[in-house]
C-alpha positions as CSV (number, residue, x, y, z in Angstrom):
1,X,228.5,157.5,284.4
2,X,227.5,154.2,282.4
3,X,226.9,154.3,278.8
4,X,225.7,151.1,277.0
5,X,227.7,150.7,273.8
6,X,227.2,147.5,271.3
7,X,230.6,148.1,269.5
8,X,232.3,145.2,267.9
9,X,235.7,145.4,269.5
10,X,234.1,147.0,272.5
11,X,197.7,151.8,244.7
12,X,197.8,154.7,242.7
13,X,197.9,157.6,244.9
14,X,197.0,160.9,244.5
15,X,199.9,163.5,243.9
16,X,200.2,166.8,245.3
17,X,202.0,169.8,243.9
18,X,203.9,171.9,246.6
19,X,206.5,174.5,245.8
20,X,206.8,173.7,242.1
21,X,207.6,170.2,243.0
22,X,205.6,166.9,242.6
23,X,205.1,164.9,245.9
24,X,203.5,161.6,245.9
25,X,201.6,160.7,249.2
26,X,201.5,157.0,248.8
27,X,205.3,156.8,249.0
28,X,205.3,159.2,252.1
29,X,208.7,160.4,253.5
30,X,210.7,157.8,251.6
31,X,209.8,159.7,248.5
32,X,209.2,163.1,249.8
33,X,212.5,163.3,251.5
34,X,211.7,164.9,255.1
35,X,214.7,166.5,256.4
36,X,216.0,168.8,259.2
37,X,217.8,171.8,258.4
38,X,219.1,175.4,259.7
39,X,217.2,178.2,258.3
40,X,218.4,181.8,259.3
41,X,219.7,180.5,262.7
42,X,216.7,178.2,263.6
43,X,216.1,174.5,263.1
44,X,213.2,173.1,260.8
45,X,211.9,169.8,260.0
46,X,210.3,169.6,256.6
47,X,209.5,168.0,253.5
48,X,212.1,169.4,251.1
49,X,210.6,171.7,248.5
50,X,207.6,172.6,250.7
51,X,207.1,175.8,252.3
52,X,208.3,176.0,255.9
53,X,205.9,176.2,258.8
54,X,206.9,176.9,262.4
55,X,210.6,176.1,263.4
56,X,211.2,173.7,266.1
57,X,213.8,176.0,267.7
58,X,213.5,179.9,268.0
59,X,215.6,182.6,269.5
60,X,219.1,181.2,269.4
61,X,221.7,180.1,266.8
62,X,221.1,176.6,266.1
63,X,223.5,174.6,264.0
64,X,223.7,171.3,262.1
65,X,220.8,169.1,263.4
66,X,221.5,165.1,262.9
67,X,218.5,162.8,263.2
68,X,218.7,159.6,265.0
69,X,218.2,156.3,263.3
70,X,215.3,155.8,265.6
71,X,213.2,157.6,267.9
72,X,212.7,160.6,266.1
73,X,215.3,162.9,267.8
74,X,217.6,165.7,266.7
75,X,220.9,166.3,268.1
76,X,222.4,169.9,267.4
77,X,224.8,172.2,268.6
78,X,223.5,175.7,270.1
79,X,226.1,178.7,269.6
80,X,226.4,180.5,272.9
81,X,229.7,182.6,272.4
82,X,230.4,184.0,269.0
83,X,234.1,184.6,267.5
84,X,235.5,185.5,264.4
85,X,237.3,182.0,264.4
86,X,234.7,179.4,264.5
87,X,237.3,177.2,266.6
88,X,236.9,179.8,269.0
89,X,233.0,179.5,269.6
90,X,231.6,178.1,272.6
91,X,228.7,175.8,272.1
92,X,226.0,173.4,273.9
93,X,225.1,170.0,272.5
94,X,221.4,169.7,272.7
95,X,218.7,167.1,271.8
96,X,215.1,167.6,270.8
97,X,212.5,165.6,269.4
98,X,211.3,166.3,265.8
99,X,207.9,167.7,266.7
100,X,210.1,170.4,269.1
101,X,209.3,168.7,272.7
102,X,211.7,167.2,275.1
103,X,214.7,170.0,274.5
104,X,217.4,169.1,276.6
105,X,221.1,170.3,276.8
106,X,223.8,167.6,277.0
107,X,226.9,169.8,277.7
108,X,227.6,172.8,279.6
109,X,228.3,175.6,276.8
110,X,232.0,176.2,277.9
111,X,233.4,174.3,275.3
112,X,234.0,174.2,271.4
113,X,231.7,171.0,270.5
114,X,231.1,170.2,266.9
115,X,229.7,167.9,264.3
116,X,227.4,165.9,266.6
117,X,225.7,162.9,265.3
118,X,224.5,159.4,266.6
119,X,225.4,156.0,266.5
120,X,224.0,153.5,264.4
121,X,224.2,150.3,266.6
122,X,220.7,150.7,268.1
123,X,221.7,152.6,271.3
124,X,221.2,156.1,269.7
125,X,224.2,157.4,271.5
126,X,225.0,161.0,270.5
127,X,228.7,161.8,270.1
128,X,230.5,164.9,269.0
129,X,234.1,166.5,268.5
130,X,235.2,168.8,271.5
131,X,238.3,171.0,270.6
132,X,241.3,170.3,273.5
133,X,241.8,173.6,275.2
134,X,244.9,175.3,274.3
135,X,245.6,173.3,271.2
136,X,243.8,172.9,267.7
137,X,243.4,169.2,268.6
138,X,240.0,167.6,268.8
139,X,238.5,164.7,270.9
140,X,235.4,162.4,270.3
141,X,233.1,162.5,273.1
142,X,229.9,160.8,274.0
143,X,226.9,161.1,276.3
144,X,223.4,159.7,276.2
145,X,219.5,160.9,275.9
146,X,218.5,162.4,279.0
147,X,222.1,162.9,280.5
148,X,223.1,166.2,282.1
149,X,226.1,168.6,281.4
150,X,229.3,167.0,282.9
151,X,228.1,163.3,282.4
152,X,229.9,163.0,279.0
153,X,232.8,160.8,278.5
154,X,235.9,161.2,276.0
155,X,236.1,158.3,273.5
156,X,239.6,159.4,272.3
157,X,242.7,160.6,274.1
158,X,243.9,164.2,274.2
159,X,247.2,163.7,273.1
160,X,246.6,163.4,269.4
161,X,243.5,164.7,267.1
162,X,240.5,162.8,266.2
163,X,237.7,164.1,264.3
164,X,234.6,162.0,263.9
165,X,232.4,162.1,260.7
166,X,230.0,159.1,261.0
167,X,229.1,155.9,262.5
168,X,228.7,152.4,261.4
169,X,226.4,149.7,262.5
170,X,229.1,147.7,263.9
171,X,230.0,150.5,266.4
172,X,233.1,151.7,264.4
173,X,233.5,155.4,263.8
174,X,234.6,157.0,260.5
175,X,237.1,159.5,261.5
176,X,240.3,161.8,260.5
177,X,242.9,161.1,262.9
178,X,246.9,161.3,263.6
179,X,247.4,158.5,265.9
180,X,250.8,157.6,267.1
181,X,253.0,155.5,264.5
182,X,250.2,155.8,261.8
183,X,250.1,159.2,260.9
184,X,247.5,161.6,259.6
185,X,244.6,160.1,257.4
186,X,241.0,158.6,257.6
187,X,240.4,155.7,259.6
188,X,237.4,153.2,261.0
189,X,238.0,153.7,264.9
190,X,236.7,151.0,267.4
191,X,236.3,152.6,270.5
192,X,237.8,151.2,273.7
193,X,236.4,152.6,277.0
194,X,239.5,151.1,278.9
195,X,242.3,152.2,276.5
196,X,243.5,153.4,273.4
197,X,241.0,152.9,270.3
198,X,241.8,151.0,267.6
199,X,242.5,152.8,264.2
200,X,242.2,151.0,260.8
201,X,243.5,153.2,258.0
202,X,241.0,153.6,255.1
203,X,242.4,153.2,251.5
204,X,241.6,156.3,249.9
205,X,243.8,157.6,246.8
206,X,241.8,160.9,246.7
207,X,243.5,162.0,250.2
208,X,246.8,162.3,248.3
209,X,246.0,165.4,246.7
210,X,243.6,167.1,248.9
211,X,240.8,167.0,252.0
212,X,238.1,165.2,252.3
213,X,235.6,166.8,254.8
214,X,231.9,166.4,256.2
215,X,232.0,162.5,255.3
216,X,228.6,160.8,255.3
217,X,227.7,157.2,255.0
218,X,224.9,155.6,253.1
219,X,222.3,154.1,255.0
220,X,223.7,150.5,253.7
221,X,227.0,151.7,254.1
222,X,228.2,151.0,250.8
223,X,228.6,154.6,249.7
224,X,229.9,157.9,251.2
225,X,229.5,161.5,250.1
226,X,231.7,164.3,251.2
227,X,233.2,167.7,250.5
228,X,236.5,167.6,248.6
229,X,239.2,170.4,248.6
230,X,242.2,170.3,246.4
231,X,245.4,170.9,248.0
232,X,245.9,171.0,251.7
233,X,245.5,174.8,252.6
234,X,242.0,175.2,254.2
235,X,239.5,176.9,252.3
236,X,235.7,176.4,252.7
237,X,234.6,178.2,249.4
238,X,235.2,176.2,246.2
239,X,234.9,172.6,247.5
240,X,233.7,169.8,245.2
241,X,231.1,167.4,246.3
242,X,231.7,163.8,245.6
243,X,230.1,160.2,245.8
244,X,232.2,157.3,246.2
245,X,231.9,153.7,247.0
246,X,232.7,152.5,250.5
247,X,233.9,149.0,251.6
248,X,234.2,148.9,255.5
249,X,235.7,145.3,255.4
250,X,239.0,146.3,253.8
251,X,238.2,149.6,254.5
252,X,238.4,151.5,251.3
253,X,236.8,154.3,249.5
254,X,236.8,153.9,245.5
255,X,235.0,155.0,242.3
256,X,235.1,158.8,243.3
257,X,232.6,160.7,241.3
258,X,232.1,164.6,241.5
259,X,228.4,165.7,241.5
260,X,228.2,169.3,242.3
261,X,230.6,172.1,241.8
262,X,232.9,170.4,239.6
263,X,233.9,173.8,238.2
264,X,235.3,175.0,241.4
265,X,233.0,178.1,241.7
266,X,234.1,180.1,244.9
267,X,230.8,179.3,246.4
268,X,230.4,177.5,249.7
269,X,229.2,174.2,248.7
270,X,229.0,172.1,251.8
271,X,227.2,169.5,253.8
272,X,226.1,166.6,251.7
273,X,223.6,164.4,253.4
274,X,221.9,161.1,252.4
275,X,218.0,161.0,252.2
276,X,216.3,158.2,254.0
277,X,215.9,155.9,250.9
278,X,219.6,156.7,249.8
279,X,218.2,157.6,246.4
280,X,219.4,161.2,246.7
281,X,221.8,163.6,248.4
282,X,220.9,167.0,249.8
283,X,223.3,169.8,250.4
284,X,223.5,173.4,250.5
285,X,225.2,176.2,248.3
286,X,224.7,179.8,248.2
287,X,222.4,180.1,250.9
288,X,220.2,177.5,249.2
289,X,219.3,173.8,249.6
290,X,219.4,171.4,246.5
291,X,218.5,167.8,246.2
292,X,221.0,165.6,243.7
293,X,219.2,162.3,242.6
294,X,222.0,159.7,242.0
295,X,220.6,157.4,239.6
296,X,219.5,160.2,237.2
297,X,222.2,162.6,238.0
298,X,219.8,165.5,238.1
299,X,219.6,168.3,240.5
300,X,216.9,170.6,241.9
301,X,216.7,173.5,244.1
302,X,214.6,172.2,247.3
303,X,214.8,175.6,249.5
304,X,211.7,177.8,248.9
305,X,212.5,181.3,250.2
306,X,215.6,182.8,248.2
307,X,215.7,185.6,250.8
308,X,216.5,183.0,253.6
309,X,219.8,181.6,254.6
310,X,219.6,177.8,254.6
311,X,222.2,175.4,255.5
312,X,223.2,171.8,257.1
313,X,220.4,169.7,255.5
314,X,219.9,166.4,257.0
315,X,217.7,163.4,256.0
316,X,215.1,161.7,258.1
317,X,216.3,159.0,260.3
318,X,219.9,158.9,258.6
319,X,222.6,159.7,261.1
320,X,225.5,161.3,259.3
């Protein structure tokens, strides 16, 4: 199989009131914050704060859409086999247009494939994490739009764990990994299709006291948002959501600022993701969606049905 990678190293306008929030037609999605998200197991594409229309997937359990940088495509995973332990699920990586057309399945559904996203290097290459059978280790895999199950390729070796979070425009991937002689930590990984990837450790003082999860890069790659768990015994409920500065040239994360669940309520605060104009971060908490505007520090609920289960929001054209 051939995949193309471009890695380095490899008017005054009328306003409309919708759902209790003010939306400015002149600004379009840049202000109205269009996003994809999970609602009761189905994928929706919608302006945050507006009532939903028809979902683009129905009749399945579809999770964690990630919006391509160009081309208006979503990559998500479909749960095919449920299990008490999430790591034992069997899933299929799928692609669909944001208008609900051209659905196709990239993997055969016999693996545990999670946390899919896209490269930002212009190729719109879908990548994801696959559990290595018989272990708790994960590898990073990649495929291409229109590919068939079985055509995916591994970007990392099976001998040690690598979990991909987000991609940079220069082709590097922000990961958590445990490469030989380097030890566990957060890295910028440069894929190498002919050998072992290159791992550059990210300086991050916060990792000394706990776990960073679901890290997402801003559009300009100067900031990150993420979940943070104090301590090292995994617990999903009670995580704090953080913003931080990011310097890919060092690389380093600095200037950490919590913005949600600072008092550590035992509620599932999770999945912070940037809006397209990077003025805000959308996340889920307690089965609802919230939007945090970074310059004002204000937060508002943007899910509209309190009886529904909302999760995994993702901003338009901003691969996580």
